[in-house]
VOGU-3710 file (C-alpha; in Angstrom, 3 decimals, decimal comma):
1> xxxxxxxxxx> -7,396/35,962/-213,151  -7,815/35,320/-217,059  -9,612/37,985/-219,469  -10,232/36,190/-223,086  -10,717/38,489/-225,953  -12,956/36,213/-228,101  -12,583/38,080/-231,254  -10,069/40,448/-231,190  -9,481/39,359/-234,884  -7,847/40,681/-238,091
11> xxxxxxxxxx> -10,831/40,129/-240,539  -8,539/40,068/-243,546  -9,284/41,173/-247,241  -5,964/39,698/-248,974  -6,110/40,808/-252,350  -3,074/42,686/-253,215  -3,504/45,814/-251,523  -1,233/48,295/-249,041  -0,703/47,682/-246,000  -3,944/48,103/-243,594
21> xxxxxxxxxx> -4,226/49,047/-240,405  -7,138/47,935/-238,913  -8,523/50,789/-236,512  -10,090/54,137/-237,089  -8,033/57,125/-237,064  -7,709/58,640/-233,537  -7,225/62,594/-232,981  -4,321/64,557/-233,236  -3,042/65,250/-229,787  0,057/66,406/-227,566
31> xxxxxxxxxx> -0,893/63,878/-224,992  -0,400/60,793/-226,971  2,944/59,219/-228,011  3,561/58,644/-231,782  4,819/55,317/-232,309  8,177/55,645/-234,391  7,013/53,288/-238,002  10,342/54,441/-239,669  9,668/57,762/-239,784  12,528/59,050/-237,339
41> xxxxxxxxxx> 15,257/57,331/-236,285  15,352/53,861/-235,190  16,315/54,488/-231,647  13,045/56,481/-230,978  10,355/53,950/-230,253  7,649/56,746/-229,453  7,546/60,675/-229,196  5,425/63,112/-227,516  5,618/66,978/-226,525  6,112/67,786/-222,654
51> xxxxxxxxxx> 5,756/71,535/-221,288  7,069/72,829/-224,246  9,388/70,402/-224,776  9,752/67,474/-227,735  10,223/63,976/-225,738  11,418/61,078/-227,342  11,157/57,932/-225,658  14,330/55,667/-226,052  15,316/52,199/-224,787  17,247/53,278/-222,276
61> xxxxxxxxxx> 14,235/56,154/-220,860  13,289/59,797/-222,158  15,217/62,294/-224,175  14,204/65,712/-223,931  14,607/68,788/-226,456  13,799/72,015/-226,504  14,701/74,837/-228,742  15,745/78,252/-228,337  17,106/81,336/-230,685  20,639/81,895/-231,037
71> xxxxxxxxxx> 22,286/85,146/-230,050  23,728/85,079/-233,205  20,665/84,883/-235,323  20,636/88,213/-238,002  18,245/89,716/-240,254  19,540/87,203/-242,899  18,462/83,841/-240,463  16,380/85,274/-237,739  15,021/82,083/-236,939  18,103/80,534/-236,642
81> xxxxxxxxxx> 17,662/78,159/-233,466  19,524/76,299/-231,176  18,581/72,967/-229,202  19,118/72,262/-225,710  18,775/68,008/-225,024  18,866/66,205/-221,828  17,941/62,830/-220,957  16,349/60,855/-218,172  17,735/57,543/-217,818  15,287/54,710/-216,205
91> xxxxxxxxxx> 17,406/52,452/-213,691  19,184/49,903/-216,204  16,833/49,913/-219,206  18,485/49,099/-222,254  18,249/47,060/-225,199  16,663/43,603/-223,445  14,205/46,048/-221,757  10,600/45,485/-222,648  8,208/47,912/-223,469  4,392/47,520/-223,898
101> xxxxxxxxxx> 1,461/50,275/-224,466  -2,185/50,556/-224,331  -4,410/49,706/-227,486  -3,428/52,609/-230,221  -5,220/53,904/-232,848  -4,359/55,241/-235,815  -3,110/59,313/-235,606  -3,910/61,811/-237,769  -0,133/62,509/-238,679  1,504/61,391/-241,935
111> xxxxxxxxxx> 5,073/61,657/-243,094  5,282/62,079/-246,858  9,039/62,407/-247,356  10,550/62,128/-251,206  8,392/60,918/-254,363  8,333/57,425/-253,759  5,209/56,821/-251,905  6,317/53,175/-250,751  8,088/55,166/-248,311  5,326/56,988/-247,017
121> xxxxxxxxxx> 4,323/56,773/-243,210  0,849/57,042/-243,250  -1,097/57,615/-239,892  0,887/55,894/-237,198  -0,463/54,827/-234,316  -0,459/56,596/-231,368  -1,311/55,942/-227,450  -1,747/57,338/-224,296  -0,163/54,923/-221,682  3,681/53,135/-222,295
131> xxxxxxxxxx> 5,252/50,866/-219,818  8,969/50,183/-219,566  9,228/46,851/-217,700  11,627/45,606/-215,178  13,950/48,904/-215,695  15,714/47,128/-213,240  14,753/43,832/-211,427  11,201/44,576/-209,386  10,745/47,981/-211,209  8,402/49,169/-213,662
141> xxxxxxxxxx> 7,843/52,703/-214,804  4,769/53,748/-216,495  3,989/57,331/-218,766  1,008/58,826/-219,742  0,117/62,785/-219,802  -1,006/65,290/-217,373  -1,746/68,448/-218,278  0,732/69,574/-220,677  3,228/67,419/-219,451  4,563/63,825/-219,449
151> xxxxxxxxxx> 4,375/62,125/-216,199  5,497/58,873/-214,796  4,995/56,756/-212,136  7,340/53,706/-210,486  5,503/50,170/-209,800  8,096/48,798/-207,143  6,759/44,905/-206,979  6,833/43,344/-203,667  10,383/41,982/-202,288  11,940/44,883/-204,105
161> xxxxxxxxxx> 13,519/47,376/-201,799  12,296/50,699/-203,006  15,951/52,232/-202,054  17,438/50,433/-205,095  15,425/52,720/-207,852  17,780/54,777/-209,413  16,886/57,464/-212,206  19,963/59,610/-213,695  19,661/62,716/-216,047  22,188/63,313/-218,119
171> xxxxxxxxxx> 22,797/66,623/-220,300  21,658/68,889/-216,863  23,296/71,492/-214,621  22,100/69,873/-211,153  18,715/68,274/-209,182  18,023/69,516/-206,059  15,049/68,987/-203,070  13,421/71,806/-202,172  11,823/72,224/-198,537  8,526/70,741/-199,765
181> xxxxxxxxxx> 10,128/67,907/-200,990  10,036/68,708/-204,768  12,883/67,838/-207,254  14,087/70,291/-209,145  15,814/69,750/-212,554  17,825/72,535/-213,171  18,753/72,937/-217,167  20,932/75,331/-219,168  17,241/77,001/-219,663  15,727/77,162/-216,395
191> xxxxxxxxxx> 14,362/74,706/-213,732  11,784/71,855/-214,117  9,815/70,858/-210,860  8,706/67,163/-209,837  6,485/67,164/-207,314  7,017/65,438/-204,093  6,052/61,633/-204,543  2,495/60,727/-203,656  2,673/56,554/-202,734  0,422/53,586/-202,118
201> xxxxxxxxxx> 0,284/49,792/-201,369  -2,775/47,457/-201,452  -2,484/45,608/-198,337  -5,422/43,136/-197,407  -7,448/44,385/-199,785  -7,342/48,196/-198,935  -5,162/50,816/-200,286  -2,702/52,342/-197,473  -0,367/55,348/-198,109  3,289/55,260/-197,744
211> xxxxxxxxxx> 5,181/58,330/-196,812  8,141/58,267/-200,004  10,617/61,216/-200,223  13,345/61,784/-203,166  17,044/61,583/-202,022  19,488/62,494/-204,236  22,699/60,271/-205,123  25,237/62,743/-206,474  24,337/65,992/-208,658  22,219/64,118/-211,290
221> xxxxxxxxxx> 20,951/60,943/-210,036  17,997/60,875/-207,478  15,953/57,870/-205,959  13,350/57,566/-203,226  13,388/56,880/-199,450  10,487/55,161/-197,455  9,372/56,863/-194,409  7,245/55,010/-191,627  5,208/52,071/-192,054  5,677/49,515/-195,368
231> xxxxxxxxxx> 4,775/46,262/-195,942  7,768/44,938/-198,404  5,742/41,967/-199,816  3,263/43,876/-201,531  3,310/46,092/-204,666  3,947/49,934/-204,068  2,941/52,862/-206,488  4,998/56,066/-206,599  2,919/59,043/-207,636  -0,288/57,734/-208,743
241> xxxxxxxxxx> -2,549/61,047/-208,669  -5,533/61,628/-210,846  -4,542/61,685/-214,790  -6,793/64,060/-217,067  -7,649/61,602/-220,325  -9,605/64,782/-221,912  -11,919/67,569/-221,838  -14,381/69,087/-224,087  -16,914/71,526/-224,189  -20,144/70,480/-226,140
251> xxxxxxxxxx> -20,469/73,041/-228,634  -23,820/75,264/-227,800  -23,824/78,270/-229,185  -26,773/80,552/-227,487  -25,587/83,144/-226,407  -28,165/83,255/-223,605  -27,549/82,521/-219,790  -29,634/80,452/-217,388  -30,724/78,526/-220,184  -27,645/75,954/-221,257
261> xxxxxxxxxx> -27,075/73,449/-218,307  -25,579/69,970/-218,259  -27,209/68,493/-214,557  -25,949/65,030/-215,587  -23,680/62,098/-216,834  -23,587/58,307/-216,692  -21,032/56,127/-218,544  -22,253/53,135/-220,465  -19,753/49,958/-220,312  -17,878/50,867/-223,327
271> xxxxxxxxxx> -16,787/54,381/-221,669  -19,116/56,554/-223,951  -20,761/59,566/-222,261  -24,291/60,596/-221,860  -25,160/63,766/-221,033  -28,351/65,746/-220,126  -29,538/69,111/-218,999  -31,542/71,891/-220,352  -30,514/73,916/-223,596  -31,888/76,060/-225,710
281> xxxxxxxxxx> -32,367/76,328/-229,560  -28,530/75,947/-230,352  -27,643/72,839/-228,909  -25,829/70,892/-231,655  -28,272/67,137/-233,020  -27,234/64,515/-235,102  -28,801/62,965/-238,079  -31,622/60,424/-237,213  -31,931/61,814/-233,964  -34,972/61,548/-232,088
291> xxxxxxxxxx> -35,953/65,277/-232,572  -34,697/68,802/-233,139  -35,492/71,764/-231,000  -38,961/72,781/-230,266  -40,437/76,113/-229,786  -40,052/77,084/-226,155  -37,022/77,219/-224,191  -35,278/75,985/-222,067  -35,598/72,178/-223,554  -34,080/69,132/-222,150
301> xxxxxxxxxx> -31,000/67,434/-224,199  -29,357/64,087/-224,336  -26,236/63,329/-225,946  -23,977/60,544/-226,082  -19,774/60,796/-227,023  -17,468/58,289/-227,796  -15,564/57,008/-224,537  -12,641/59,313/-225,478  -14,273/62,431/-226,163  -13,583/62,872/-229,299
311> xxxxxxxxxx> -17,021/62,151/-231,208  -20,850/63,303/-230,599  -22,530/60,269/-231,352  -25,771/61,059/-231,425  -27,508/64,341/-229,620  -31,335/64,645/-229,349  -34,206/67,357/-227,851  -36,752/65,912/-225,972  -38,787/69,180/-226,942  -42,178/70,166/-225,761
321> xxxxxxxxxx> -43,894/73,642/-225,918  -43,269/74,389/-222,036  -40,218/74,648/-220,171  -38,244/71,342/-219,708  -35,409/70,279/-217,638  -32,889/66,716/-217,601  -31,667/66,870/-214,550  -30,631/63,194/-214,129  -29,293/60,299/-216,325  -28,809/56,628/-216,171
331> xxxxxxxxxx> -27,849/53,853/-218,787  -28,580/50,441/-218,932  -26,294/47,377/-220,145  -28,742/47,886/-223,302  -27,342/51,204/-223,896  -30,607/52,921/-223,490  -30,817/55,987/-221,998  -32,890/56,510/-219,082  -34,052/60,663/-218,065  -36,010/62,220/-215,613
341> xxxxxxxxxx> -36,602/65,739/-214,897  -39,611/68,279/-215,012  -42,212/69,138/-217,570  -44,005/72,355/-217,025  -47,111/73,578/-218,203  -47,294/76,564/-220,705  -49,894/79,037/-220,293  -52,554/77,447/-222,141  -51,858/74,621/-219,599  -50,962/71,876/-222,051
351> xxxxxxxxxx> -47,997/70,828/-223,082  -46,677/68,959/-226,110  -43,620/66,544/-224,051  -44,150/63,368/-225,682  -45,294/60,291/-224,106  -45,545/56,615/-225,473  -48,387/54,365/-225,796  -47,157/52,450/-222,875  -46,832/54,904/-220,302  -48,222/55,066/-216,993
361> xxxxxxxxxx> -49,394/58,025/-217,364  -49,334/59,157/-220,740  -51,266/62,765/-220,087  -49,567/65,597/-217,944  -51,520/66,518/-214,694  -52,048/70,093/-213,352  -48,925/71,615/-212,252  -44,872/70,990/-213,476  -44,807/67,014/-213,734  -41,822/64,863/-213,339
371> xxxxxxxxxx> -40,980/62,490/-215,756  -39,152/59,686/-216,894  -38,162/59,145/-220,741  -36,164/56,101/-221,900  -34,160/56,481/-225,356  -33,139/53,472/-227,244  -29,461/52,877/-227,881  -29,373/54,757/-231,444  -31,140/58,075/-230,000  -33,631/57,770/-232,795
381> xxxxxxxxxx> -37,064/56,385/-230,856  -38,462/56,821/-227,330  -38,960/52,930/-225,584  -40,727/54,591/-223,274  -41,943/57,961/-221,994  -44,519/58,823/-219,219  -45,275/61,863/-216,987  -45,497/60,946/-213,109  -47,541/64,057/-211,243  -50,427/64,889/-209,847
391> xxxxxxxxxx> -52,267/68,050/-209,122  -49,845/69,803/-207,838  -45,714/70,409/-208,752  -43,760/67,676/-208,821  -39,999/67,177/-209,848  -37,675/64,158/-210,565  -34,035/64,545/-209,768  -32,551/61,924/-209,257  -32,445/58,244/-211,003  -31,102/55,032/-210,787
401> xxxxxxxxxx> -31,318/51,307/-212,602  -31,224/48,267/-211,330  -31,597/45,096/-214,423  -32,272/46,321/-217,787  -35,917/47,709/-217,820  -36,084/48,481/-213,789  -35,740/52,195/-213,129  -35,904/54,216/-209,756  -36,585/57,734/-210,022  -36,767/60,181/-206,806
411> xxxxxxxxxx> -37,993/63,746/-207,022  -40,514/66,029/-204,645  -44,425/66,741/-204,470  -46,647/68,810/-202,974  -49,956/68,919/-201,735  -52,651/66,308/-203,259  -53,083/63,857/-205,952  -49,466/62,193/-206,315  -49,663/58,600/-206,991  -48,675/55,982/-204,270
421> xxxxxxxxxx> -48,837/52,724/-205,617  -47,887/49,295/-203,809  -46,517/51,492/-201,123  -46,829/52,314/-197,012  -48,461/55,219/-195,583  -46,090/57,588/-194,041  -47,023/61,364/-193,083  -46,312/64,296/-195,484  -48,527/67,321/-196,485  -45,731/69,649/-196,708
431> xxxxxxxxxx> -43,316/69,603/-199,820  -42,314/65,444/-199,591  -40,125/63,165/-201,085  -41,126/60,366/-203,358  -39,541/56,796/-204,639  -41,133/55,787/-207,855  -40,020/52,181/-209,194  -40,342/51,165/-212,674  -40,550/48,429/-215,142  -40,689/49,828/-218,307
441> xxxxxxxxxx> -41,026/46,134/-220,451  -44,625/46,774/-218,645  -47,287/48,883/-220,224  -49,409/51,379/-218,609  -50,228/51,038/-214,912  -48,410/48,096/-214,930  -44,998/49,529/-215,482  -45,321/51,295/-211,944  -44,198/48,694/-209,418  -44,673/51,034/-206,333
451> xxxxxxxxxx> -44,650/54,671/-205,623  -43,719/55,770/-202,084  -44,434/59,292/-200,595  -42,684/60,183/-197,430  -42,013/63,818/-195,695  -43,044/65,679/-192,598  -46,241/67,339/-191,919  -46,177/70,702/-192,524  -42,265/70,895/-193,469  -40,315/71,622/-196,578
461> xxxxxxxxxx> -38,405/68,354/-197,917  -35,868/68,301/-200,882  -34,057/65,324/-202,049  -30,945/64,762/-204,930  -29,696/61,478/-204,977  -30,645/58,116/-205,123  -28,614/54,734/-205,357  -29,639/51,435/-205,793  -27,989/47,792/-204,306  -28,047/44,236/-205,615
471> xxxxxxxxxx> -31,072/43,057/-203,729  -33,218/45,966/-205,414  -33,133/48,709/-202,324  -33,149/51,875/-203,223  -30,720/54,283/-200,888  -32,249/58,175/-200,465  -30,536/61,738/-199,842  -31,562/64,902/-199,047  -32,619/67,335/-196,380  -35,868/68,838/-194,576
481> xxxxxxxxxx> -36,288/72,076/-193,355  -38,663/72,329/-190,476  -40,162/74,625/-187,606  -41,652/71,776/-185,419  -38,291/69,566/-185,392  -39,535/67,281/-188,332  -41,324/65,247/-185,491  -43,256/63,404/-188,004  -40,728/62,305/-190,111  -40,389/58,399/-190,046
491> xxxxxxxxxx> -37,239/58,312/-188,531  -36,887/54,235/-187,658  -36,230/52,685/-184,282  -31,906/52,360/-183,839  -31,190/54,851/-186,673  -28,042/56,657/-186,354  -29,653/59,942/-185,723  -33,416/60,477/-184,463  -32,512/64,175/-183,648  -33,130/66,864/-186,164
501> xxxxxxxxxx> -30,309/69,680/-185,902  -30,054/72,048/-188,483  -27,511/74,484/-189,080  -27,229/78,764/-190,327  -29,123/77,429/-193,075  -32,496/75,707/-191,292  -31,429/72,371/-192,920  -30,873/69,146/-191,684  -29,646/66,356/-194,064  -31,199/62,949/-194,222
511> xxxxxxxxxx> -30,871/59,704/-195,123  -33,305/56,710/-196,294  -33,487/53,035/-197,719  -36,800/51,812/-199,487  -36,912/47,892/-199,032  -37,728/45,823/-202,388  -40,742/43,968/-201,041  -44,265/44,768/-201,500  -45,518/46,977/-200,481  -42,832/49,465/-200,757
521> xxxxxxxxxx> -41,942/50,438/-197,134  -38,960/52,460/-195,501  -36,278/50,088/-193,909  -34,165/52,742/-192,812  -34,546/56,822/-191,913  -32,333/58,856/-190,137  -30,936/62,251/-190,195  -27,643/63,128/-190,492  -26,727/66,523/-189,230  -26,973/70,335/-190,023
531> xxxxxxxxxx> -27,083/70,563/-194,105  -28,059/68,563/-197,267  -27,378/65,269/-198,578  -26,356/66,256/-202,385  -25,488/62,368/-203,480  -25,310/59,276/-202,365  -24,174/55,541/-203,324  -24,031/52,435/-201,985  -21,738/49,436/-201,691  -24,128/47,118/-204,057
541> xxxxxxxxxx> -22,999/43,991/-201,521  -22,293/45,236/-198,206  -25,331/47,880/-198,681  -23,327/50,441/-196,648  -24,080/53,882/-197,808  -21,871/56,819/-198,865  -23,321/60,286/-198,518  -22,172/63,800/-199,634  -23,328/67,045/-199,501  -22,671/70,557/-197,760
551> xxxxxxxxxx> -22,933/71,868/-194,349  -22,726/75,331/-193,087  -21,752/74,202/-189,218  -18,566/73,488/-187,222  -21,127/70,938/-184,910  -21,387/68,117/-187,701  -20,203/65,384/-186,767  -17,262/63,816/-188,025  -15,542/60,824/-186,575  -11,904/60,293/-184,947
561> xxxxxxxxxx> -8,790/59,825/-187,656  -10,992/61,677/-190,775  -9,225/63,099/-193,124  -10,462/66,398/-192,409  -12,333/66,448/-189,204  -12,399/70,364/-188,630  -14,631/72,604/-190,781  -12,904/75,077/-192,799  -13,183/78,481/-191,018  -13,067/82,051/-192,808
571> xxxxxxxxxx> -10,140/84,213/-191,757  -12,857/85,741/-189,156  -13,552/82,248/-187,692  -17,257/82,030/-189,473  -18,269/78,869/-191,037  -19,330/78,732/-194,426  -20,647/76,013/-196,449  -18,068/72,792/-196,667  -18,654/69,813/-198,360  -18,556/66,141/-195,836
581> xxxxxxxxxx> -18,571/62,509/-197,076  -20,180/60,384/-194,820  -19,988/56,640/-194,650  -22,866/54,308/-192,698  -23,390/50,687/-192,111  -26,049/48,532/-194,107  -28,579/49,070/-191,123  -28,181/52,648/-191,311  -27,312/52,721/-187,228  -23,908/53,195/-187,234
591> xxxxxxxxxx> -21,519/55,977/-188,565  -18,481/54,317/-190,063  -16,915/57,697/-191,038  -17,485/61,213/-191,422  -14,749/63,845/-192,656  -15,086/67,528/-193,865  -14,071/68,552/-196,986  -13,547/71,872/-197,668  -11,908/75,468/-197,023  -12,555/78,622/-195,980
601> xxxxxxxxxx> -15,066/79,969/-198,493  -17,869/78,182/-199,609  -17,885/74,509/-201,476  -20,033/71,699/-201,707  -20,221/68,152/-202,373  -22,999/67,319/-205,220  -22,371/63,607/-206,346  -20,200/60,538/-205,512  -19,241/57,394/-206,687  -17,861/54,093/-204,950
611> xxxxxxxxxx> -15,706/51,356/-206,272  -15,284/47,537/-205,519  -13,045/48,272/-202,569  -15,015/50,766/-200,953  -13,242/53,829/-202,160  -15,352/56,847/-202,287  -14,927/59,286/-205,415  -16,302/62,686/-204,820  -17,303/65,807/-206,926  -18,274/69,259/-205,951
621> xxxxxxxxxx> -17,665/72,881/-206,284  -15,057/74,673/-204,634  -13,461/77,987/-204,224  -9,857/79,253/-202,861  -8,076/77,493/-200,575  -9,946/74,067/-201,051  -7,007/71,356/-200,046  -5,962/69,372/-202,913  -2,905/67,026/-203,137  0,604/68,099/-203,795
631> xxxxxxxxxx> 1,361/67,566/-207,567  -2,368/67,427/-208,245  -3,750/68,371/-211,793  -4,770/71,589/-210,975  -4,008/72,525/-206,887  -5,296/76,265/-206,792  -8,659/77,580/-208,188  -8,103/79,254/-211,389  -9,331/82,515/-210,352  -9,613/83,690/-206,681
641> xxxxxxxxxx> -13,277/84,689/-207,365  -14,240/82,092/-208,944  -15,717/78,311/-208,311  -14,115/75,211/-210,029  -15,095/71,584/-209,793  -13,231/69,652/-207,458  -12,608/65,814/-207,796  -11,513/63,807/-204,413  -10,494/60,065/-204,355  -10,923/58,913/-200,273
651> xxxxxxxxxx> -9,715/55,607/-199,096  -12,296/52,856/-197,802  -12,269/54,477/-194,133  -11,767/58,024/-195,170  -8,916/58,720/-193,386  -7,043/59,643/-196,234  -6,801/60,672/-200,019  -6,872/57,222/-202,081  -4,252/56,937/-205,411  -6,173/59,635/-207,061
661> xxxxxxxxxx> -5,685/62,294/-204,646  -7,705/65,829/-204,304  -7,754/67,960/-207,383  -9,387/70,856/-209,030  -10,724/71,432/-212,559  -11,582/74,575/-214,155  -11,185/78,206/-215,435  -11,036/81,734/-214,937  -14,676/82,384/-214,658  -17,152/80,211/-212,837
671> xxxxxxxxxx> -17,723/76,206/-213,135  -21,533/75,568/-211,573  -24,644/74,116/-211,768  -27,074/77,403/-212,413  -27,924/80,140/-210,513  -32,059/79,552/-210,169  -32,418/75,851/-210,154  -32,064/73,188/-207,484  -30,354/70,620/-209,471  -26,973/70,097/-208,825
681> xxxxxxxxxx> -23,479/69,736/-210,687  -20,774/68,266/-211,444  -22,073/64,931/-211,698  -19,643/61,912/-211,316  -20,072/58,319/-212,902  -17,687/55,383/-212,429  -16,096/53,013/-214,811  -14,158/50,548/-212,958  -10,429/49,049/-213,269  -10,371/47,587/-216,697
691> xxxxxxxxxx> -6,445/46,741/-216,341  -5,343/50,272/-216,526  -7,488/51,710/-213,523  -10,464/53,780/-212,414  -11,592/56,347/-214,530  -14,868/58,791/-213,343  -16,597/60,990/-216,156  -17,911/64,339/-214,691  -19,892/67,154/-216,316  -21,168/70,463/-215,370
701> xxxxxxxxxx> -21,278/74,199/-216,583  -19,180/76,969/-216,968  -18,292/80,271/-218,110  -14,719/80,087/-218,727  -13,496/80,389/-221,824  -10,170/78,559/-220,932  -10,611/75,636/-219,743  -8,271/73,397/-219,968  -9,811/71,078/-222,505  -7,659/68,547/-224,048
711> xxxxxxxxxx> -6,522/68,364/-228,506  -8,737/66,250/-230,142  -11,952/66,074/-228,474  -15,421/67,041/-229,723  -15,044/70,615/-228,741  -11,902/71,833/-227,758  -12,563/75,578/-227,672  -16,087/77,460/-226,430  -18,081/78,852/-229,347  -20,580/81,091/-227,143
721> xxxxxxxxxx> -18,330/83,938/-225,457  -18,855/83,610/-221,908  -22,336/82,708/-222,111  -23,165/79,029/-219,995  -21,872/76,287/-221,773  -21,851/72,579/-220,872  -18,737/70,693/-220,283  -17,510/67,126/-219,544  -14,312/65,480/-218,999  -12,522/61,935/-217,878
731> xxxxxxxxxx> -9,687/61,610/-215,084  -8,207/58,205/-214,798  -6,338/57,105/-211,397  -4,164/54,344/-211,334  -5,282/50,538/-210,437  -2,680/49,059/-207,560  -3,409/46,034/-208,389  -5,068/45,755/-212,003  -6,264/42,380/-213,175  -4,647/40,799/-216,191
741> xxxxxxxxxx> -6,365/42,530/-219,397  -5,369/41,091/-222,768  -5,480/43,716/-225,956  -3,377/43,684/-229,153  -3,078/45,440/-232,151  -2,502/44,124/-235,903  -0,900/45,152/-239,149  -1,767/43,447/-242,568  0,529/42,601/-245,157  -0,847/41,137/-248,288
751> xxxxxxxxxx> 1,019/39,497/-250,788  0,127/37,738/-254,132  -1,932/34,760/-252,031  -2,295/35,456/-248,873  -0,962/37,511/-246,017  1,245/38,408/-243,203  0,111/39,639/-239,895  2,101/41,650/-237,435  0,813/41,347/-233,925  1,737/43,933/-231,254
761> xxxxxxxxxx> 0,698/43,254/-227,840  -0,388/45,700/-225,285  -1,998/44,014/-222,889  -2,068/45,229/-218,999  -1,128/43,504/-216,088  0,039/40,151/-218,238  2,108/37,649/-216,932  1,664/34,731/-219,527  0,069/34,559/-222,913  -1,711/31,779/-225,113
771> xxxxxxxxxx> -2,084/33,032/-228,665  -4,267/30,935/-231,492  -4,039/31,456/-234,859  -6,325/29,451/-236,479  -5,314/29,145/-240,828  -1,948/30,623/-239,987  1,271/29,386/-239,627  2,506/29,188/-236,711  -0,973/27,989/-235,545  -0,333/28,995/-231,841
781> xxxxxxxxxx> 2,367/30,529/-229,482  2,759/31,234/-225,736  5,329/34,387/-226,489  4,623/37,540/-225,020  5,525/39,330/-228,155  4,281/36,509/-231,253  6,423/36,725/-234,785  4,748/37,438/-237,825  2,002/34,996/-238,414  1,568/33,692/-242,553
791> xxxxxxxxxx> -1,792/33,446/-244,067  -1,800/31,301/-247,045  -4,894/32,379/-248,379  -7,223/35,361/-248,137  -10,091/35,689/-245,782  -11,228/36,286/-242,483  -9,186/34,903/-239,667  -10,011/35,331/-235,880  -7,036/35,464/-233,603  -7,413/34,926/-230,089
801> xxx> -5,472/36,131/-227,206  -5,758/34,667/-223,467  -3,635/36,538/-220,786
//
């Protein structure tokens, strides 16, 4: 596969200026590697920090150093310190080892030594991922940060024996493997633990777990031993669990509880993160955004943050003079943010929530209404905003997008008056579910393509999630509570389950699919089992649906070989809520897999996304003893009495963890979605493999003042005490079969007439290179790291790299 960077260009103004780095400064961070550009001895390539130690990256591997107070320190020199240094040699790495990094950005660090400014090192580059290629034949090592430590994975290429891998420590006292398979590194200052490895291969397009253990070769060298099935003709990745890329609070300063919530997030193709929810008047806004706060709380907020979490790109309110709630968000390819939720009426039965002239329903009806509001890419104006409702309460719970301009909204309605447009009539009469398809490029009545309502006479339905496939079919999940057995809910012939079964909470989860022909109708509808559906995603090509939610029963259906076929009962044998994950075939008639995710306490699945390999990333809320992977970013809840969010990566058949494993994230207080609302969080979105792996964004609400945020993000510190505060984060997951991804950095060194351009290749998974330098000398190159390019005249030039 060839990926082209058509204008990864050095636009040079060569007029005798000092060196110019063509990038924006990045945030200061202990979770980055700072490139040596002359500030340290030449043998040091990069430096970072790991669990309190300085880490220097050398050609041969890693060098750790830790300061400690000397016993002979006295009052004259109370800060006298010694340093303990130990090294980790990576295989046969040496002077000829190829070392690459991801695209760097200038750091905020500068090294200004001595009186001569020509020797100053200003804003040296910082990177987040470094690869040592061929540390021994067929073996690469990838370094990055996880938590407060440097983490490294081994990639053993096809045809290479994993048993040949060797890593050698120097300057330590001993290596040991404990009973759980962890590697213990004893230095003069204590013991460092490396978790037992977790390993994967991709075989026939599927990720497969491989049992790999540490093995010792003497007192200071370790390697690996494969146990069980292993395909020598496929790459093996050792230890590729979730990596915390960054985490941030949002900066709300209000001290009120039950008001400042984040219910949903979404990413655009560039990885920028969009949030929505409800807040009081304390949420930060940006100049030029659509609106500041109104005069009644809560109000809808929409905020956009840069892909690295460091910058609020825009933030705006969508205000009215009643209570408003932003419950779900999606972003189209043009960067427009689509938000749904609910708008209440105030005591005068009026609202000033904004609608636009092209709206389907520009005027609020009686009772609370759902809404669809679309912001332009700058967050400064409304593209479309419409109410959606009748004479009874409506709510918007989920949104999904088709091509630009096409939005599918789902929610609940009751009684009479909800608009049904171009749709088959189905039973209803209690609390019902609606699915409405908008085309915001049309105006007025034409902007609703169809609006379908479905329920069960006299019963109470709830909805939480919606997803859309490539053909424009909509998949909806939720639940139903019935005293009559939901006899009138339109389960279709041949559906997976036509039997209404409820658990202790009286709920039965459901899934249905609305086709893309008019009049809109239900292609299939099925019950799933006792519980509530919380989130749904669909393989856009195959039409296989993935559902997560919660269930409070041992009888929920699971499949043979599932990751967790048995409910996590408490110490008394009782069933609290567990999360579940189900995968159904394209017809809704067969269960492909079903598994619990949970421990003995209350756990719940709230959202799910699926990658191109059919692997699910699931999130939700967890309590004590939720099952996690050995070596996960956070293996246990931060407090026994609080809830944290969980993220689980499942393989394509639900039989095991995917390469990200299972991790928690949270602080010492609760992470949650709100005590008084039915809007679920955490929310998850997926940015698929861009050369370094899948990336998921998550958002929720917290009381914790000690969330593990990362340096350099927009708001690393909670500024409103223990009150509600939205937060958001990104996790990365190593992609085992990543396609080539072209990238490079430039450094311009002008001279009197033209200039010299230094090139730094930062491509990923690259095996061949085609450089072109129009107007430069040389004019082209096929080298991995070409030498400097000379330009005879000042001007703007485009450099192209194909890998």
